[in-house]
N, C-alpha and C positions, 0 to 999 in steps of 0.2 A: 538361470541367473537368480541369485538370491535377492531378497528384498533390499538388503543393505547395499548390494552392488548396484541395483537399479536406482536407489536413492542417491548414491554417490555419482552415478552417471548423469542423472537429471540435474542435480545441484551443480555439477561441474559444467554442464552445457549451459545452464542458466548463468553461471558466473562468467563464462565466455561471452555470452550475450551482453552482460553488464559491462564487460571490458570493451566490447565493440561499441556500446552506447557511449562510453567515456571517450573513446577515440573520436566518434562522430561529433559529440557535443562540445567537448572542451579540451581534448587531448589528454594524455596521461599526466595528470597533475595530482599532487597530494592535496587533500582537503585542508580546510582551515577556516578561521573566523576573520571576516573582514570587519575591522572596527569602525570604518567609515560608514558602511551601509548596514552594519549590525546584522549580517547574514552569515550563517555557517554553511559552507559547501562541503559535501561528502567526499569529493575527489574520486579517484578511480577505485579506491578500496571500498567506498560506500556503494558505488555502482555494482561492483562485483558481488558484494554481500546481498544487496537488494535483488540482483538478477538471480542469484542462487535460491533465495527464499521465494521469489515470485514463480520460478520454474517449478519448485516443489509444490507450491500451493495449487497451481493450475493442474499439475500432474495428479495431485490427490483428488481434485474436484472432478476431472474428466478422464483420468487414467483407469487402468483395469481394476484398481483397488477402491474406486470411489464409493462403491456400495458395501465394501467389506467392513464388518463390524470390528470395533476396537474393544476388546474385553481385557481389562488389566488384572482382574482378580476373579477367582472362581465363584464367590458368593454375591456377585453384583447382579442386581435385577435390571439395571438400565445400561445399555451399551450405546455407543455412538459410532458413526462411520468416519472413514478417512475424509470424505468430502465435507462432513460437518466440522471436523477438526481444522481442515484447511480453510474453510469458509470463515472460521473464527479468527485465524491468522490474518486473512485478507481484510476482515472488518477492523481488526486492530490496526492494520497499516493504514487503511483508508478512512477509518472512523473520524479522526480529527478533521480531515478535509471535508467530509460530508457535513459535520456539525458547523464548520466554519462557513460553508456555502449557505446553509440554512440561516445562520445568523446574519450573513451579508444580505441575503434576500430580504429578510425582515427589516434590516436597517435601511435598505434601499426604498422599501415601501414607506417607512416612516419619513425618510428624507423627501420623497416625492410628495407626500401629503403636506408636509411642512412648507415645501416650496410652493405648492398650489395655494395654500392659505395665504402665504406672503404675497403672491402675485395678485390674488383677489383683493387684498387690502391695498395694494399699490394702485389698482385700477379705480377703486372707490374714491 
C-alpha cells in the first residue's frame, strides 16, 4: 500500500467517525450561526472534516511513520518527523482551548480573591 493510499484510508475512516459523532450528538444537520446565542455550529460537514484531520494526526503521532523524517529538499540540515508535524497540527487545533482555560483559571483566582476581600470587609 502506498503512503497516499494509507493517508486516504485513515482520513476516510476518521471522516466516518466524524459522521458517526454527528449522528450521536445532533443528527445530520447543516451547520450555521445562531443569532440569538451568537454561536456557530459546524454541523455534520464540520464533524467529518475534524474527524478526518484528527485521525491523520493520531496516525502520524502513533503510526508506523511517526519517527520517519520529513526532508523536503536536498540541502536541508534540519529535518522533522511525522509525529512532530502532526503534533503541530494538534496544538493548532487545541491551542486556543488551552490558552482559554489558563486565562479562565487566572480569572477565577482573581475573582476568588476579590470575593474574599469583600467578605472580610462585610464582617468588619
